[in-house]
Legacy VTK file of the C-alpha trace (Angstrom):
# vtk DataFile Version 3.0
C-alpha trace
ASCII
DATASET POLYDATA
POINTS 81 float
36.801 12.726 -29.838
37.837 16.376 -31.293
37.169 14.949 -34.968
34.284 16.578 -36.881
32.227 14.248 -38.834
29.517 16.804 -40.469
29.470 20.707 -40.584
30.415 21.663 -36.869
29.441 18.603 -35.177
32.539 16.093 -33.682
32.283 12.936 -32.759
31.770 13.901 -29.139
28.947 15.292 -29.798
27.190 12.928 -31.826
27.808 10.393 -28.797
25.967 13.430 -26.437
23.160 13.435 -28.354
22.749 9.786 -28.653
22.945 9.361 -25.293
20.157 11.626 -24.557
18.175 9.836 -27.239
18.703 6.272 -25.505
18.164 7.555 -22.106
14.501 9.520 -23.254
13.399 6.567 -24.611
14.606 4.474 -21.521
12.513 6.871 -19.351
10.031 7.729 -21.797
7.765 4.289 -20.186
8.354 5.609 -16.359
7.688 8.624 -17.109
3.888 7.754 -18.724
3.346 5.089 -15.793
3.976 8.106 -13.163
2.149 10.462 -14.845
-0.691 8.533 -15.869
-3.913 9.511 -14.672
-5.882 6.345 -12.809
-8.718 5.125 -14.410
-12.143 4.097 -12.799
-12.545 0.522 -12.931
-16.258 -0.465 -14.053
-16.189 -3.429 -11.734
-16.105 -1.586 -8.511
-17.252 1.879 -6.844
-16.227 4.019 -4.086
-18.712 3.914 -1.517
-18.792 4.405 2.583
-20.700 2.590 4.869
-23.271 4.110 7.434
-22.680 1.244 9.943
-19.025 1.415 11.112
-17.571 4.365 8.865
-15.438 2.317 6.913
-14.703 3.862 3.291
-13.308 2.435 0.454
-13.642 0.601 -2.996
-16.281 -2.590 -3.176
-17.518 -4.691 -6.052
-20.210 -3.260 -7.934
-21.413 -6.756 -8.254
-21.087 -8.057 -4.346
-20.552 -4.783 -2.333
-20.033 -5.548 1.241
-18.269 -3.547 4.003
-15.545 -5.419 4.623
-15.699 -4.617 8.234
-19.354 -5.360 9.260
-20.635 -7.047 6.386
-23.412 -4.698 5.476
-24.607 -4.284 1.842
-23.283 -1.024 0.016
-23.247 0.717 -3.092
-25.184 -0.834 -5.664
-26.308 -4.127 -3.372
-27.584 -1.806 -1.119
-30.213 -0.509 -3.819
-31.498 -3.478 -4.224
-32.390 -4.749 -0.649
-34.908 -1.730 -0.645
-36.347 -2.694 -4.133
LINES 1 82
81 0 1 2 3 4 5 6 7 8 9 10 11 12 13 14 15 16 17 18 19 20 21 22 23 24 25 26 27 28 29 30 31 32 33 34 35 36 37 38 39 40 41 42 43 44 45 46 47 48 49 50 51 52 53 54 55 56 57 58 59 60 61 62 63 64 65 66 67 68 69 70 71 72 73 74 75 76 77 78 79 80
């Protein structure tokens, strides 16, 4: 392990560097997943119900409150037109 491969680098130095590089490639997808921003869905919207005070995310196409079934978001706007 103390054999000099080239310059001042020994076999142990090369094994440590290779381990760090391989570890980085295994951890990179995990880091990307953890640090990624959550993208807003084009099919959902965040709303709050005036009737029962429920807050959450509903579909833009069939947006209804899961608690009281009141139209929410874009669906609420279609009723009043």
